[in-house]
N, C-alpha and C positions, 0 to 999 in steps of 0.2 A: 504496499500499500504506501501511495506517495503521500507525503504531510508538506502542509503549506509555511514556509519560512519566512521572517521578514526578513529580506537579504540587503536593500539598501534604502537609504533615505536621500532626498533633495529637496531643494526649495529656492525658489527667487522673490525677490520684492521690487518693485519699483523704486526708481532713484528719489521721485517726489516724495517730501516729508510734508505732512499737514499736521500742525500744532493745535495744541488747545488754545494758544495765542491768537494764531491765524482766526480760528473759527469764532473768537470773540469778536472779532470785525466783522464776521458774515452774519452771524446770527446772535439774538438777544442770550448769552450764554456765559459761561465764565471757566478759568482753570480750576480753581477751586471746587465748584458744583460737580464738572465733569469726573475730576479724580475721585471726588467722594462718593459720586452716585455709579460710577465705573470702572475706576483703577485704569483708566486709559489717559495717556499724557500726549500721543501722537498716532499718527497712522499714515499709509503710504499711498500715494495715489496714482495710477496708473497714466502714463500721457496720452494725449491724444489718439494718436496712432499706434497705440499699443493694445492688442485684443487679448482676451483670455486665453487664447491657443498660444501668444507670443510667449506671456509669462508662463505658462505651462511648458513650453518647449526647454526654455532654460532650467528647470526643475528638472525636467525628464530625461535630459542629457547628463546632468550632473549624477541622477540616482543610478541609470544605466551604465555610466564609467565606475562609480563605486561598487557598483554589483559583480564590477569583471566580467562581463558579457557584453556581445555586439547586439546592436540595434535589430538584428536578423534575428538574434533567440528568442527576441520579444513575439509572444504569439498569442496575445490578448489587451488590447487598450480600452480599460474602464474610465471612464472620464465624469467626475464628478462635479457639477456647477449648476448656477441659478442664473447665471451670465453669461450664458454661449456667443458665440461670436455671430450669429445668425438666429432670429426668431425661432425659425421653426426647425430648418433644414440646409444644408446639411450639419451634422453633429459635429461638435467640437473634438471629440474623439477622432472622426475622419480627416478633420484638418490636422489637426496635431500629427496624427499617423504620417499622413504626407509630409509633414513638414520633417519629421525625424527620417525620412527615406524608408517606411516599414510597410512593403506590399504584400496585399494578399493575405491579412488578419482580420480577424473580426475587432472591431472598434464601435464602442457605444458611449452615449451619455447617460448619466442618471441624475434626476431631478431628487434630492432629498434633502436640499437647504443644509444646513450646517452640521448635518449627520452624514453627509454626503462620502466621506472619507471611511467611515466605519462601514457606511452599506458597502462602499466598493470592495475593503478589505472581505467583508462577507462573503461577495460573488467570488473573489479572486479565491479565497480557500474552498469554495465550494468545486470551482471550476478543476482546480489542482487535483485536490482529493478524490476526485472523480476519475482523474487519470486523462482527463480531455485536454488540460493545458499545462504547460512546463515554467513558462514565466509570463507574469502578468503584470503588466506597468499599470498602478492606481494612481490616478491624478484627482488631487482637489484643487481647484483653481477657481479665482474669482475676480472681476473689477467691479465690484458694488458700487464705487463711486457714480457709476454710469445708471445705477436706479435709483441712488438718494436725492432728497428733496434738501436742498440745502437751505432753505426758509423753514424746515420742521425741526427746530432744536431738540427734539425728544429722538430723535434717529439720527440726525446729522452728524452726532459726534461720535456716533458707535462702530461705524465701518469704516473697513479700508480692503485695500488691493492686496492681492499675492498669489503664491501658487506652491504647491508642495507635490511631491511626487516618489513614488516607492514601489520598490521592484518588491514582488513575492513570487517567492522561486517552490520549483518540488525537490522535497529532500526524502531520502529514504530513515533520515533520523529525527526520529520522534522527540528526542530531548531539548531543542531548542524551537519547536515550530508554536506556531499560533495555538494557542491552549483553546480558545473559544470567542465566539463573537455571540452578542445578540442584537437586532434590532427590531424595531416595534414602529407606529403608526396610529394615529386617531386622528381622521378626517374630522369629526364634529368640534374640534378647535381650530378650524383652518383659520379663522377670522382672527385670530390672535397676532399672527403675523403672517403678512400679505402683499403682493402687487394687486391690487384689485384690477386688473385690466381683463374683464372678457375678451376673449378672441372673436369679437363680431366683425361685422363688416364695417362697421364704422368706429370700433373700437379706439384705432389710434388716433382720433382725434382728442380723446380724452386724456393729455398729456400729464396731468397730475394722477392721473390712475396708473402710471408707470412706475411710480416710485414706491417703495418699501413704506407701509404703514405699521405700526405695531401696538399693542395692548402690550403696554410695559410692566404694569404692574402684577396683571393676572399672568403673562407671560414668566414673569420672575418666581410666584410662588410655585407655577405649576413645573418649572424645570428643576427646582430645588428636590420638591417633592420625588419627581419622577426619576431623575439621575439616581438620588441618593438610594431610592429603592432598587433599583437597576443595576448599580455597584455592589449593593451589599449581596444579592440575589445570585449575582455572577460570581463574587467571590465562593458563596456557600456552596454553589451547585460546583465548583471545581475544589470544593475543599480546600480553599485556603483563606487566609485573613489580611488584613491590611498591614501585617509584619512580613508578609513574602511579598509584599510590591517594593521593586526598587524605585519606581519613577509612578505617579499619577499624573498621566497628559490629558487633561481636559480640554474640550473645545472652550476656546476663548472669547468668551462673549462678554462677561462682567465679572470684576474681580467678587464680590460679593456671592455672586451666585458659585464661583468657584470656591470660595472660603467655606460658605455653607454646607456644600457637598462635600470637602473633605474632612471638614468635621464630623459630619454624620456618619462617614464611612470609617473614623478613625484613622486617617493617614495622616503621619507626621508633618509638620509644615516644610522640612527640608527635601520632602519627596514629591512635593506639590510642583510641577513645572509652570512657571508664569511667563508668558510674552504679551499678554495684552496691553499691557502699558504702552510699548511701542509698535503695535501694531494692530491693535483694536480688533474687531470683530472680522475676522475674513473668512465666516460662512465654511464652506466643505475644505478651505486651504490650513485652516488654522490648526488643527491637530498635525499635519504632516508638516508645517513651518514649525511648531513648536518642537516636535521631535528633532528636525535637524539643528534647530538653534542648541539642542543639548548635545547634539552630535560634535557639534562644530566646535562647542567649547568644550570637548573633549569629555563630557561628564557622562555619555552614554557610552557603554562597551558592549560587547560581545555577551550573550548572555544575561544581560539585565531583563528583569520582567515588568514589561510597562502594564498599567490597567489604562485604557483609553475609554473617554466617553463623550457625548455630545447629544444636545437635543435642539433641534429647529423646524422652521415651518413647515407644517404639513397637517398637525404637527408630527415630526419625525424625533425617534432616539435611538440610540443605541451605545453599546458596549463592547471592548475588546480586551481581553486578556492573552498578551503576545510576548515573547521571547525575542530580544533586539539579535539579529543573526549577522549584524554588519561587521567589517574589518576595522 
């Protein structure tokens, strides 16, 4: 039987930095309020000519190189995003595969908002353990600045752009494999976090409905409860506890959510990975970007056990227990 291993990580962020001080000039807010409520100090913004696939390309090339394989070894591309290059088609996965020079392999997008990367890991794990694929490229990438209303102070302070990518590979060694994933959804809460643009014949005339809208307080409360339960259940199911975890790497949406979930699960502060201050909420990209941050700082080593979790529009959520198998 083949086992799925988390072979490598890569990431890319745009050059432009949007600070809280700059947002104070755009909308009625303050650096103090933003940090107190979210923990965010700055975020990255893609250039006008930078597409989501452009960000993903740089992250993917890095992940492939670090996996010590060639592009031709990739036999599936799974791309998690809510900001595709084109509205309906082609998929951003197809565009990325072409930019990478990967031919005649399956490539598709998934839309699970902030949970997208964990959804992608779950898909990769299933394809590999079934024996159908050997090396799956999983990407989470976003250019959320394109769907943010910079007159809405409740949302414009939260979101940034970036990309992360991982190579998930087949191995006959179970000891360092992805242990387990869990993904779920409840469309009954779809109005909590939404871009309320129905795809009707005249929909594109409704410009404001292209932007992210969020019920902040309701989303916060449900996120803390759902993620705490999901992580506790994931650990219990696999006969582990918080002491077994080397790093807790959550979706980087809001410092207060991360803090509350970490405390509920019993994760020590020094095991909680935080990048929300410098990148903001980058949706599907935030977890791989945070993993890459740890890797590039030399903190994440082969054999470290990661607990990942995410919660996003849909509503969707998920968790993952995975050893890092990179060098």
